[in-house]
N, C-alpha and C positions, 0 to 999 in steps of 0.2 A: 409506486415511487412517483414522488412529485417529479414533474420535468425539469432536471437542474441545468436546463443548458441557460437559462437568458438573464441577462444582468440591468440593474436599474442603479438610480443613482444613491450617494451614499445618503443624503438629507431624507429620502422616502424611508430607508432603514432605521434610521435615528427615530425619526418620527414615529416610526411602528414600536420603538423599543426591543427590535431584536438583536440588533448591535449593541445595546447595553447591556441586556438579559446574558450574552455571550462573552463578554468580557468581565461581567461583573463573577460569571463562573470561573473564568481562568486567570484572572489579575487579582484576585483577592488574596491577600497575605494572612496566613494563618499557622499554627503550630504543626509542627510535621504530622503527616497521616500515615498510621502504620499500615502495610501492606496486608490486603488478605490473603491467605495463606491455601494453597492448592495443592492436589497432590502432584509427586515430582513428575517433570517429563522425565519418558525414556531415553537409552540410549541415540542418536540419530540414527537414521538408517536410508537407505537408496532404495531397497526392495520394491519389486512392483514398476519401478523407474526405468527401467534396461531399456524401455523403447524412447524414454525422452532423453536421458542423460546421452551425450555425445562428446566427441574430440573438441566440439565447439563450445562456445559460451552459453550455459542455460542458468537463467536468474530470474526474478522478481515475479516469483510463482504463486497463483493465486486459485482455487478451488469454487466454483460455480456454488450457489446456496444450496443446490440438491446433491452435492458431493459427485456429479457423474462427467465433469469435465474441468480440465485443468489449463487455466491459461497462464503464458509465461512468456518471455522475452528471450529471443536467441540468435546471434549473428551466423546459423549454420546456413547451407546452399538452398536455395529454394529449390532446386531443381539442379542435374547434371550439368555441370560447365558452368554454375552461376560463379561470377567473381565479386558481388556484391558482398561488402563485411561490415552494412550497418545493421541495427538491429531490428527485429521485425519481431509483432507478435504473434505467437503459435497456440494451436489449443489441442490437447490429447482428452480423449473420451475414454469411456469406460461402462459397460453395461449394468455394473452394480459396487458399490463401494468397497466389496470383497473382490473385485477382480483389479488385476494390473490395467494400468495405462497403456491403450494402443498408441501406433503411429501418431505422431502430432500431423494436424495439417494447419499449412499458414493461413493466416486469415484474409488474405488477400489484399487488392490494392486498394478498397474503399478504407480500410483502417491503416493499413502500412502503405509509408511513403517513401521516397527516394531517399528521405532523410531518418533519423533515429527516431524510431517507436517502440515504448517499453512501459512498465509498472503498469500491466493490465488489472483491471479490478472489476469484477462483474458482479452484478448486483441484481435481485428480483426483477423480473419484468424484461428480463433479457437485455439489460443493461448494460453498458462498458464504460468506465473510465478510465484513460489511458494517458501517458505522456508522451510529447511528440516534440522535436525540434523543428517542425514545419513551420514554425511561425517565429522563431527565436532561440533562446538558450533553452529551453524545454517549459512546455505550457502542460496545462491539464483540458482534456477533452472529453467529450460525452458522445456517444453513437448509442443507436439500440437496434439489435437483430428484428428483422421482419420475417416468419418464416418462408413467407412467398416471395419478398423481392431483394432479400437479405439486409446489408447492415446500411444504417440513413448514414447521410453524410456526416462526420465528424464537427462538431461545434466548439469552439473553446468556450470555456468557461467566466472569461471575461476579466477586465483588470481587477477587479475586487478581489480574484482568486490570485490571478496569473500576473508574475510582475514582470515588467518591461526590462529588466536588468538580471534579475537570478534566476536562477533553474529550480522549476517545482520537482517533484518524484513524490512516489508511494502515495497515492490518493486513498483514503479509508472512508467510506460514508457509510453511516450508523444512523439509525431511527432510535428515539429514546424520549421517555416522557412529552410525545407529544410534538416534540423538535426533530427536526433533520440536520446534521452536520457531518463536515467533511473535514477530516486531518489531513494533512499533506506536509512535505518538508520544502522549505526554501532556502537556498543557499546553506549554509549549515543549522540552522532550525527548525523546529516544527512547530507549523502553525496550523491554527485551526478556523472555519467559517461559517454560520448559522445558514440555512436555507429559509427564506421567506415562503410565504403561504402560496405567493405566486410564482414559483420555483426559483425565482433568484437567487444570488448569492453575497450574503452579509461581506462587509470588509476584512479580510482575513487579517489575525492577530496573533503573537506568538504563545504558544501554551505555558501558562506558569509551572515550575515545579518538571517539567520535562527536560526544558535545555541546559546547558552547562557550557563551559570557555570551550569544549572541543565540537565535533562535527555530529550533530543529531538528526538524523535521518529515516525516510520512511517508514511511519509509524502506521500501526496497524491497531485498528480498533475493535473489539470483540462486537459482536450485535447488538448487546444491551447496553454498550458506553461505559462499562465498569472496570476494564482489562484493556490496557494496550501494551504492545511490545513494538520495540524500534531497535535499530542497529546503530551504536556510538561507539567512538573510540575513546572516551573518557576512561577515567581510572588507570592512565597510564604512570610509568614510573618516573618519580620528580618533576611532573608536568609534561612529560612526553607522550604523546598521542601512541597509543599501540593499534595493531588491527580491530577492525569494529567486531564488536561481539553485540547478541543479543541480549538487550535490557528490557525489563517489564516493570509495571507500575498498574495499581488499582485505585479505585473509590469507591464510596458507600453511595452516591447518586453523581447525575451529571451538574449536580450544582455543588459538588464539595470536590476539592482541590484533589490531585492525586499525589499518591503516598510519594515519599523517596524512591526513585528506581532501583532498581536492585539486578545483577547480572545473573542471565538466566542460569549460569555455572556449567555443569556439565556437558551442555548443548552445546558450547562454545570450547574454540578451539585455539591452538595458536594463528591459525588460517584466518582468513575473513570470512565473517558469517553475516549477511544480508537479508534484508527486507524478508521479513518473517510475515507470514499471515495465517491468522486463524481460519479454523472450518468454522462452519456454520453453527455447531452444536459446539463449537469452542473445544475439542478433543484432540485436536489433531493440528501441528503447526508445521507448514512448511517454511523454507528458507534455502537461500544461497550459500554455497561456501566456495572461497577461492583461494587457493588453488583448490579443485574437486578431483575427484577417483579417478577419472577417466578423462577430465577435460579442462579447459583454463579455469570455467566456473561449473558446479552440477547442482542439481537440485537433492534436496533433503527433507525429510520429516521424522517427526516426533510424536508421540502420542502421551496422554495422561488418564 
């Protein structure tokens, strides 16, 4: 993966055509697109997550690409007697994809701060995108794990991605057709940015077809860029928002518009379902549910 941390001027991006390519793909107006049909998702379960879910809050989960680590956010105590209540990023491991998750570990003070740190997004090369309020309302940062020295100092993705007034959430990185993209939510809308060849990020723009008059948050795009899930409180009764559900959309290529989003159906309940994320092969979907079965928010998964 290219180094995603640097930033450069909008003028250079416009000259390179990167922003133009991105905006054409996202903002083009076209006829409604029919969603691709996949096998149905199974009934959600928390089996194998007994060591992960607690009476505290757990959410924002995502598997590592190899499926052997599960990163998530929690406000649980880091040690006996800990009285801090901010969200930290944790990770649970397992020996194989057939095993249950082990007892989670806190990622430590390089990643976690005295502020809120959440929405971890592990990527290949031991990289980690995440969101932190250490510099404002909530910005996206990137760090990389060095096996010998631990996590590198997290660096902000810069002003082309991070807003000075609105919080970001749910970063989702993927590569398709020779391009690298980052989807995320800002305020009540889903945005996207394309990465330039030097590793910098283009000016983010709203993603046409995914946003509504309600709150559309925390997108996660499958690794091929052709399927997305996100949580939204749209589809309320007489314009009144409901608790967030998981929604999905598909497209034929990264240059095509997204299909009209559809509700994920039986995965959702009257509770709030939040921040769904695909496994690397797209066969498993993790998400948070609030209230959960044992805590204020717990992790669940579904398969297809």
